[in-house]
C-alpha positions in Angstrom: 137.7 -8.2 17.8 136.4 -6.0 15.4 133.8 -3.2 16.6 131.4 -5.2 19.2 128.6 -2.7 19.1 125.0 -3.1 17.3 125.2 -2.9 13.6 122.2 -1.9 11.7 121.3 -3.5 8.4 119.2 -3.1 6.0 117.0 -1.9 8.9 117.1 -4.5 11.0 120.1 -4.6 14.2 121.9 -7.4 13.8 122.6 -9.4 17.8 125.6 -10.8 18.7 126.4 -13.5 16.4 127.7 -16.1 18.8 124.5 -16.4 20.4 122.2 -16.8 17.1 121.8 -20.7 15.8 122.9 -21.4 12.2 119.7 -21.8 10.2 120.3 -24.7 7.8 120.4 -24.0 4.0 117.3 -25.7 1.8 118.6 -23.8 -1.2 116.9 -21.1 -3.7 118.3 -18.3 -0.4 119.9 -15.5 -2.3 123.8 -15.1 -1.2 124.9 -12.4 0.9 126.0 -8.9 -1.1 128.9 -7.1 -0.1 127.1 -4.9 1.6 125.6 -7.5 4.1 128.6 -9.6 4.4 130.5 -6.3 5.1 128.8 -5.8 8.1 128.6 -9.3 9.4 132.5 -9.5 8.9 132.7 -6.2 11.8 131.0 -8.5 14.1 133.8 -11.3 14.3 137.5 -11.6 14.9 140.2 -9.3 12.4 141.7 -12.7 11.3 138.2 -13.6 9.5 139.0 -12.3 6.0 136.0 -12.7 2.9 137.4 -13.9 -0.3 135.3 -13.2 -3.3 132.3 -12.6 -1.2 132.2 -16.3 -1.5 134.0 -17.7 1.4 135.3 -16.4 4.8 139.0 -18.0 5.9 140.6 -17.8 8.9 144.3 -19.7 10.1 145.1 -20.1 13.6 149.0 -21.2 14.7 149.3 -23.7 17.1 153.0 -24.6 18.5 152.5 -28.7 17.7 150.3 -31.1 15.7 148.4 -32.2 18.6 147.6 -28.9 19.5 145.7 -28.1 15.7 144.2 -31.1 16.1 143.1 -31.0 19.5 141.3 -27.4 18.1 140.1 -28.9 14.7 138.2 -31.5 16.6 136.9 -28.5 18.8 135.7 -26.8 16.0 134.5 -29.8 14.4 132.0 -29.9 17.5 130.4 -26.9 17.2 129.7 -27.6 13.5 128.1 -30.9 14.3 126.1 -29.4 16.9 125.0 -26.4 14.4 124.5 -28.7 11.4 126.8 -26.5 9.4 130.0 -27.6 8.4 133.1 -25.9 7.3 135.9 -27.0 5.5 139.2 -27.2 7.6 142.8 -27.6 6.4 145.0 -29.1 9.1 149.0 -29.2 9.2 151.6 -29.2 11.5 151.1 -25.8 14.2 148.2 -24.4 11.7 144.5 -24.7 10.9 142.9 -23.2 8.2 138.7 -22.8 8.4 137.2 -22.0 5.2 133.1 -21.3 5.8 130.4 -20.9 3.0 127.1 -22.4 2.5 127.4 -25.2 0.3 124.1 -25.6 -0.5 124.3 -21.9 -2.7 127.9 -22.2 -2.9 128.2 -18.5 -1.4 127.6 -17.0 2.3 124.8 -16.9 4.1 124.1 -15.1 8.0 125.3 -18.9 9.3 128.3 -18.5 7.9 128.7 -15.8 9.8 127.3 -17.2 12.9 129.0 -20.2 12.8 132.6 -18.2 12.7 131.5 -16.0 15.5 131.1 -19.2 17.0 134.2 -20.3 16.2 135.2 -17.5 17.8 134.7 -18.1 21.1 136.5 -21.4 21.7 139.7 -21.0 23.6 142.9 -22.3 22.8 
């Protein structure tokens, strides 16, 4: 896990992201700047990557397909609870998640909140 300290962004302190709730996007919300994305990225697991300041991605490895499928279903439950849905690629021994806010085709705070919630799921 990257640093777990509280980070100050634009004069506001970021709380523990996994304790926050995803906020549904209704459009018209500006995407995060690279500075904002970097600040949020420091609050989630080191395996997450920001790609072109557009989306987050992470890959998990497993010993078999069944374990990967079970984990994907657990991630899907979090998505349903938060009403914020990631894209998944499931294969033998791996799960890839891609997170971004589809409504604005960019990153928002809720994307990092969802990633932090994924980080709390035990494998």
